[in-house]
C-alpha positions in Angstrom: 0.0 0.0 0.0 1.2 3.5 -0.8 0.2 6.3 1.6 0.6 10.0 0.9 1.1 11.8 4.3 1.5 15.5 5.0 2.1 16.8 8.5 -0.2 14.5 10.4 -0.6 15.1 14.1 -3.9 13.8 15.4 -5.5 14.8 18.7 -7.6 12.1 20.2 -9.0 10.7 23.4 -6.9 7.5 23.4 -3.6 7.9 21.5 -2.5 4.3 21.8 -5.8 2.8 20.7 -6.1 5.0 17.7 -2.4 4.5 16.7 -3.0 0.7 16.8 -5.9 1.2 14.4 -3.7 3.2 12.0 -0.9 0.7 12.4 -3.2 -2.0 11.1 -4.5 0.3 8.3 -1.0 1.1 7.0 0.7 -2.2 7.9 3.4 -0.2 9.7 4.5 -0.7 13.4 4.0 1.5 16.3 7.2 3.1 17.8 8.8 0.3 19.7 8.8 2.2 23.0 5.1 3.2 22.9 2.7 1.5 25.3 -0.9 1.7 26.4 -1.6 4.8 28.4 1.1 6.9 26.6 0.0 10.4 25.8 1.9 10.5 22.5 2.2 7.5 20.2 3.8 7.2 16.7 3.2 5.0 13.7 6.5 4.4 11.9 5.9 4.8 8.2 8.8 3.6 6.0 9.1 7.0 4.2 8.0 10.5 5.0 6.8 12.0 8.3 5.5 9.9 11.2 1.9 9.7 12.2 1.7 11.3 15.7 -1.3 10.7 18.0 -1.7 13.1 20.9 -4.0 12.3 23.8 -6.0 15.3 24.9 -7.6 15.7 28.3 -11.2 16.2 27.2 -13.3 14.4 24.6 -12.8 15.6 21.1 -15.7 17.6 19.7 -14.0 19.0 16.6 -12.7 16.2 14.3 -9.7 16.4 12.1 -9.6 15.8 8.4 -6.5 13.8 8.1 -4.3 14.6 5.1 -4.0 11.0 4.3 -5.1 9.2 1.1 -4.7 5.5 0.8 -3.9 3.9 -2.6 -4.3 0.2 -2.0 -2.5 -2.5 -4.0 -5.8 -4.5 -4.1 -9.1 -3.2 -5.4 -10.6 -0.1 -3.7 -13.7 -2.2 -2.8 -11.5 -4.8 -1.0 -9.6 -2.1 0.9 -12.8 -0.3 2.0 -14.2 -3.7 3.2 -10.9 -4.3 5.1 -11.0 -0.9 6.8 -14.7 -1.3 7.8 -13.8 -4.5 9.5 -11.0 -2.7 11.4 -13.5 -0.2 12.8 -13.7 2.5 10.2 -17.0 3.9 9.0 -18.0 5.1 5.5 -18.7 8.8 5.5 -19.2 9.6 1.8 -19.0 7.8 -1.5 -17.5 10.1 -4.1 -17.0 7.4 -6.7 -18.4 7.8 -10.2 -19.8 5.1 -12.5 -16.5 5.1 -14.4 -14.6 4.2 -11.2 -13.1 7.7 -10.8 -13.4 9.6 -7.5 -12.8 8.4 -4.0 -14.5 7.1 -0.8 -14.3 9.1 2.4 -14.0 7.0 5.6 -13.6 7.9 9.3 -11.4 6.2 11.8 -12.8 5.2 15.3 -12.2 8.8 16.6 -14.1 10.3 13.6 -11.1 11.6 11.7 -11.8 11.5 8.0 -9.5 10.2 5.3 -9.9 8.9 1.7 -9.3 5.8 -0.3 -8.4 6.4 -3.9 -8.7 4.0 -6.8 -5.9 1.5 -6.9 -3.5 0.6 -9.7 -5.3 -2.7 -10.1 -8.7 -0.9 -10.4 -7.2 1.5 -13.1 -5.6 -1.4 -15.0 -8.9 -3.3 -15.0 -10.7 -0.4 -16.6 -8.1 0.2 -19.3 -9.1 -1.2 -22.8 
């Protein structure tokens, strides 16, 4: 999977729990020293900036739109199904009949991100 990440620091009510979700989404590990109850947790992406999760003292009322777009190696439909099983929810379906567009999902804290059409989806649609 290829992820495009730009300056992602996410405030949330349970930093470790949300970081574990994103670790499963991206297939990348948590920082080796991070433990349950830590107020800051990191997901170690192989390239680019880290995903930082900051625990805030009160419940979040304003959600972030994460600048993260997933480009799965498998079909977009398969990736959406996988993310829903991990605890994500579908927010909006911006896909068109020709397969273009994207789907907007939210992680368990309500932060929105998108899933783009994969290379395999594009190849299947080529003549």
